[in-house]
C-alpha distance (Angstrom), angle and dihedral (degrees) to the residues before:
residue distance angle dihedral
M1 . . .
N2 3.81 . .
Y3 3.79 116.1 .
V4 3.78 126.4 -145.8
E5 3.81 105.5 -125.6
V6 3.80 120.5 -137.1
E7 3.78 113.5 -176.2
T8 3.81 108.3 174.0
T9 3.79 137.1 41.1
K10 3.82 89.5 -121.9
E11 3.80 91.0 54.0
F12 3.81 89.5 51.2
L13 3.81 93.4 48.7
D14 3.81 90.6 48.9
I15 3.81 92.5 59.7
L16 3.83 96.8 34.1
P17 3.85 97.3 87.8
S18 3.80 91.3 60.2
R19 3.82 95.5 54.2
K20 3.78 141.2 61.4
K21 3.80 92.6 178.8
F22 3.80 136.2 30.0
E23 3.79 118.6 -151.9
H24 3.80 126.0 177.6
F25 3.78 95.4 3.4
A26 3.81 125.3 143.4
F27 3.81 113.8 -147.0
Q28 3.83 119.6 -165.6
N29 3.81 126.6 -163.8
I30 3.80 95.1 -21.5
D31 3.80 118.4 156.3
F32 3.82 100.9 -138.1
S33 3.81 89.7 168.2
S34 3.81 88.2 73.4
I35 3.83 93.4 54.4
T36 3.81 101.3 40.9
N37 3.81 94.6 136.4
E38 3.79 92.3 50.2
I39 3.83 94.0 56.1
K40 3.82 102.4 35.0
D41 3.83 93.0 101.9
I42 3.83 96.6 34.5
G43 3.79 121.0 106.7
F44 3.81 123.7 -138.2
S45 3.80 123.8 -168.4
N46 3.82 131.9 171.4
C47 3.79 91.2 -4.4
L48 3.79 131.2 145.5
F49 3.79 119.3 -131.3
L50 3.81 109.6 -166.0
G51 3.79 116.6 -171.2
C52 3.81 92.6 -25.6
K53 3.81 126.1 152.1
F54 3.82 124.2 -128.2
N55 3.76 138.9 171.9
S56 3.80 113.7 -116.6
T57 3.82 95.8 -102.2
D58 3.80 94.3 53.8
L59 3.80 91.6 44.2
V60 3.81 91.7 56.6
R61 3.81 90.3 47.2
L62 3.81 94.2 50.7
I63 3.76 103.4 38.5
S64 3.82 99.4 81.3
D65 3.81 101.2 57.1
N66 3.80 100.7 30.2
D67 3.80 142.7 53.6
I68 3.79 113.8 -113.4
F69 3.81 121.4 -167.3
P70 3.81 111.7 -172.4
N71 3.77 126.8 -145.3
L72 3.80 108.9 -113.4
E73 3.78 119.0 -138.4
L74 3.81 98.1 -98.9
P75 3.82 134.9 131.6
Y76 3.80 89.9 -104.7
N77 3.79 135.7 54.8
Q78 3.80 108.6 -112.4
Y79 3.82 92.3 -156.4
P80 3.82 108.3 48.3
A81 3.79 108.0 177.0
K82 3.80 94.4 -165.4
L83 3.78 136.3 38.3
Y84 3.78 118.0 -96.5
T85 3.79 123.7 -101.1
K86 3.78 133.7 -166.1
A87 3.80 87.1 -94.9
S88 3.80 94.9 55.7
L89 3.81 95.5 41.8
Y90 3.79 97.5 41.2
T91 3.80 102.5 35.8
S92 3.83 108.5 142.9
Y93 3.82 93.2 29.2
K94 3.79 110.9 132.7
T95 3.80 115.9 -154.0
G96 3.78 109.0 -124.4
N97 3.80 92.0 28.2
P98 3.84 108.5 80.5
S99 3.80 92.1 177.8
S100 3.82 88.5 67.0
Y101 3.83 87.3 76.1
K102 3.81 86.3 85.4
Q103 3.80 88.4 66.9
T104 3.80 94.3 56.3
Y105 3.79 127.6 104.1
D106 3.81 89.6 -120.6
F107 3.79 94.2 57.2
K108 3.80 94.4 42.7
V109 3.81 91.5 53.7
Y110 3.81 92.2 46.2
D111 3.80 91.4 47.4
H112 3.81 89.9 51.4
F113 3.81 90.1 46.9
I114 3.80 91.8 54.4
R115 3.81 95.1 42.8
T116 3.81 93.3 50.2
G117 3.81 92.6 42.5
K118 3.78 132.8 -99.6
E119 3.80 84.5 -105.9
S120 3.78 100.0 31.5
A121 3.81 122.2 -147.8
S122 3.81 87.7 -147.3
I123 3.80 113.8 95.5
S124 3.81 91.2 -157.6
E125 3.82 91.8 52.0
E126 3.80 93.0 49.2
L127 3.80 90.6 47.2
A128 3.80 91.6 49.7
R129 3.81 91.2 51.3
R130 3.80 92.4 50.0
I131 3.79 91.6 48.4
H132 3.81 89.8 49.2
D133 3.81 91.8 51.5
H134 3.80 90.9 47.6
A135 3.81 89.5 53.6
I136 3.81 91.1 48.8
T137 3.80 90.4 52.1
D138 3.80 89.9 50.5
A139 3.81 90.7 50.6
L140 3.81 90.0 45.4
Y141 3.79 93.3 56.9
D142 3.79 91.2 44.1
F143 3.81 87.2 57.9
L144 3.81 94.5 43.9
S145 3.80 91.8 51.8
G146 3.80 86.8 81.6
Y147 3.82 92.8 62.3
D148 3.79 136.6 71.5
E149 3.82 102.6 -114.6
R150 3.82 91.3 -131.9
R151 3.80 89.8 59.8
V152 3.79 95.0 59.1
V153 3.81 107.7 99.8
A154 3.81 128.8 179.2
I155 3.78 130.2 -155.6
M156 3.78 115.5 -154.4
G157 3.80 127.5 -169.1
G158 3.75 149.7 117.2
H159 3.80 124.6 -40.0
D160 3.80 90.6 -143.4
L161 3.82 97.2 63.8
S162 3.80 104.6 130.1
R163 3.77 120.9 -125.2
K164 3.80 86.3 -131.4
S165 3.80 95.2 59.6
D166 3.80 125.3 103.9
D167 3.81 89.2 -127.3
F168 3.82 91.2 58.4
L169 3.80 89.5 56.8
K170 3.81 92.2 44.3
V171 3.80 93.5 50.9
S172 3.81 89.8 47.8
L173 3.81 92.0 51.4
L174 3.80 91.4 46.0
S175 3.80 91.7 52.5
K176 3.81 92.1 44.3
L177 3.79 91.2 54.1
L178 3.80 94.8 46.1
C179 3.80 91.8 47.2
E180 3.79 90.3 51.4
K181 3.81 88.5 52.1
G182 3.80 90.3 57.5
Y183 3.80 103.2 -94.8
L184 3.79 122.4 137.2
M185 3.79 105.7 -129.2
V186 3.79 117.6 -144.9
S187 3.80 134.8 -175.4
G188 3.78 141.6 157.7
G189 3.78 86.7 -84.9
G190 3.80 99.5 -124.9
P191 3.81 135.7 103.4
G192 3.82 130.3 -62.5
A193 3.81 116.8 31.3
M194 3.80 88.2 -0.8
E195 3.79 92.7 58.4
A196 3.82 90.3 45.6
T197 3.81 88.7 56.7
H198 3.79 92.7 56.4
L199 3.79 95.1 38.3
G200 3.80 87.8 58.8
S201 3.79 92.1 48.8
W202 3.81 91.0 46.8
F203 3.81 89.3 57.9
A204 3.81 94.6 46.6
G205 3.78 108.1 130.9
R206 3.80 92.8 24.8
P207 3.81 127.5 97.4
E208 3.80 117.3 -90.5
S209 3.80 88.4 -118.0
D210 3.82 90.0 67.0
L211 3.80 90.9 55.7
K212 3.79 91.2 50.2
E213 3.80 91.1 49.4
A214 3.80 89.1 51.0
L215 3.78 89.9 52.5
K216 3.79 89.6 59.8
I217 3.80 88.1 61.3
L218 3.81 93.6 44.0
C219 3.80 92.8 49.6
K220 3.80 90.0 67.5
A221 3.83 82.5 79.6
P222 3.83 104.5 29.8
E223 3.83 98.5 175.5
Y224 3.78 130.9 41.0
Q225 3.82 92.2 -117.0
N226 3.81 88.5 69.6
E227 3.81 110.5 100.3
L228 3.82 90.0 -132.1
W229 3.83 94.6 55.5
L230 3.81 94.5 101.5
D231 3.79 93.2 33.0
T232 3.81 93.8 57.4
A233 3.81 91.3 46.6
L234 3.80 91.7 53.3
S235 3.81 89.7 46.1
V236 3.81 89.3 56.2
I237 3.81 90.0 49.3
E238 3.81 90.4 52.4
K239 3.80 90.8 51.3
Y240 3.80 95.8 42.6
P241 3.83 109.6 33.5
H242 3.79 119.4 -155.7
Q243 3.81 117.0 -79.3
S244 3.79 110.1 -129.6
G245 3.78 115.8 -121.8
F246 3.80 96.0 41.6
E247 3.79 121.4 91.7
S248 3.79 135.7 172.2
L249 3.78 132.1 -171.8
G250 3.80 126.0 -137.3
I251 3.81 120.2 -168.3
P252 3.83 108.5 -166.8
T253 3.80 131.5 157.8
W254 3.78 136.9 -137.7
L255 3.81 86.6 -133.7
Y256 3.80 84.7 78.3
G257 3.77 92.7 33.7
H258 3.79 91.9 140.5
E259 3.82 84.1 73.3
P260 3.81 105.3 69.6
S261 3.78 118.8 -131.0
T262 3.77 113.4 -109.6
P263 3.81 112.1 -107.5
F264 3.83 89.7 -152.3
A265 3.82 89.6 79.6
T266 3.80 105.8 93.7
K267 3.81 91.3 -155.5
I268 3.82 122.4 34.9
A269 3.80 124.6 -166.7
K270 3.79 100.7 -169.2
Y271 3.80 117.9 -174.3
F272 3.77 138.7 -170.5
A273 3.83 94.3 -149.1
N274 3.78 110.2 66.2
S275 3.81 92.5 -166.2
I276 3.82 91.3 60.8
R277 3.78 90.6 43.9
E278 3.83 94.1 50.7
D279 3.78 95.6 46.3
G280 3.79 92.5 44.0
L281 3.79 92.9 50.4
L282 3.81 92.1 53.8
T283 3.79 92.4 42.7
I284 3.80 97.6 56.2
A285 3.83 96.9 45.9
K286 3.78 94.1 85.0
G287 3.80 91.5 146.8
G288 3.79 90.1 66.5
L289 3.78 143.9 -77.9
I290 3.79 124.5 -109.2
F291 3.80 113.2 -155.2
T292 3.79 114.1 -154.5
P293 3.83 120.5 -174.5
G294 3.79 112.1 -62.7
S295 3.78 143.5 139.0
A296 3.80 135.8 -119.3
G297 3.80 97.4 -27.7
T298 3.80 93.1 50.7
L299 3.81 91.4 47.0
Q300 3.79 89.9 52.3
E301 3.80 89.9 52.2
I302 3.81 92.2 49.8
F303 3.79 93.5 56.7
Q304 3.81 93.6 40.9
D305 3.79 89.0 53.9
A306 3.80 91.8 45.2
T307 3.80 89.5 55.1
Q308 3.81 92.6 51.5
N309 3.79 91.0 49.5
H310 3.80 95.1 43.4
Y311 3.80 91.7 56.1
L312 3.83 93.9 37.3
V313 3.80 87.1 -129.3
F314 3.81 91.8 177.7
G315 3.79 97.2 35.3
Y316 3.78 98.3 -92.9
S317 3.79 142.2 39.5
S318 3.82 123.3 -107.0
P319 3.82 126.7 -149.9
M320 3.79 119.1 -84.1
I321 3.80 103.1 -157.7
F322 3.79 122.0 -172.2
Y323 3.79 117.8 -154.5
G324 3.82 114.5 -157.3
K325 3.80 117.3 40.8
H326 3.80 96.4 -158.9
F327 3.79 93.4 50.4
W328 3.81 98.4 44.8
M329 3.82 95.7 38.8
N330 3.82 100.8 39.0
E331 3.80 115.9 12.6
V332 3.81 95.0 38.5
P333 3.84 104.9 7.4
V334 3.79 97.1 -161.2
F335 3.78 94.0 131.3
Q336 3.79 92.3 58.4
F337 3.80 90.6 45.5
L338 3.80 93.0 53.1
S339 3.81 91.4 43.6
D340 3.80 90.6 53.9
L341 3.81 92.4 48.2
L342 3.80 89.7 50.6
K343 3.80 91.4 52.1
R344 3.80 90.4 51.0
N345 3.81 91.6 47.0
K346 3.81 92.7 -117.8
Y347 3.79 88.1 123.3
K348 3.79 123.4 34.3
N349 3.80 135.8 -168.4
L350 3.82 96.3 20.4
L351 3.81 114.5 149.2
I352 3.80 97.0 -159.8
S353 3.80 128.6 167.2
I354 3.79 137.0 159.1
H355 3.80 129.0 -144.4
D356 3.78 145.4 165.2
E357 3.79 100.5 -161.0
V358 3.80 127.7 76.4
N359 3.81 94.1 -138.0
E360 3.82 90.8 55.6
L361 3.81 91.5 52.6
V362 3.80 91.5 49.4
E363 3.80 91.3 48.8
V364 3.81 91.9 56.0
I365 3.81 91.7 49.5
D366 3.81 92.9 46.4
R367 3.79 92.9 47.9
F368 3.80 91.5 52.2
S369 3.80 96.2 45.3
G370 3.80 88.8 55.9
I371 3.81 92.6 57.0
I372 3.79 114.2 107.2
I373 3.79 106.7 -135.2
P374 3.83 113.3 -149.2
E375 3.79 120.0 -123.2
A376 3.81 113.3 -96.0
């Protein structure tokens, strides 16, 4: 049975006058205790109440015909109805005062995560984390419903890519161009190549000179270990506010919470479980994945994506595009390895290519997005 989702008290009050009974609705984070008079004569049957508040009388009335999931007393909301943003993760951060990061929602959740254990011995804690991640996935797909799946493109790569490097600028320009062409740019939502992805999207619609000026600010803290890494990013955001019409999606995890999530991502799907986060990131990028130089994490993503494409898990194969010929053919010769396996029919259906120039990468993505994929 499909449920109608209602995610705010205002949304509930807007539809209330047209109903005397709600059946098969899912309510998230609604404070019913503040509207007791409005609902006293309303019927509810086969509904889900996720993290909602009630007074005791209403709770007794509702509990028999509905499923009620309470919000546990934890530093995080187990039922987020929307994706995170820089504002929700970094509330209480004061630009110019890096130590204020410890007052943010993001830090408090990470601190709780570490103190209770990455694999918690508490059954209630583990349940709360799984419920949270389920809610994030639900919010993620709500957001993605506004996009053609073949125009969702991910850039993968190392977290240690310096803001001073030529590749950081190139990845930013690549993402900027693709975002301006109507693609939703996605990454793992952290520093390095991931940050470059969202920096480029943030500057979509602005002149390239603005992005290069912003880089001068960012390069005061070239690597994420620098205490000013987040501070400089937020300073850039203050100077260059977001251009409406351009979004990007970061998908980070508190498992790697020592790597701060980039605030340049306009939507942030942050998970506790890295396995769900990794698989989900590869799954949604049906418009193609661009692999920039990286280490173990990037290699893992390459072979996970190759498996999905080999088995045509989603009915068709998406481009696997390698950026950096020297790196992927000499330093880490994965491209040659995959090419050889394709020739020997050990892998099938892989659409692999390798390039050094931004325009070549864009051409591959554009060519694929124009393909009409037959119905299964």
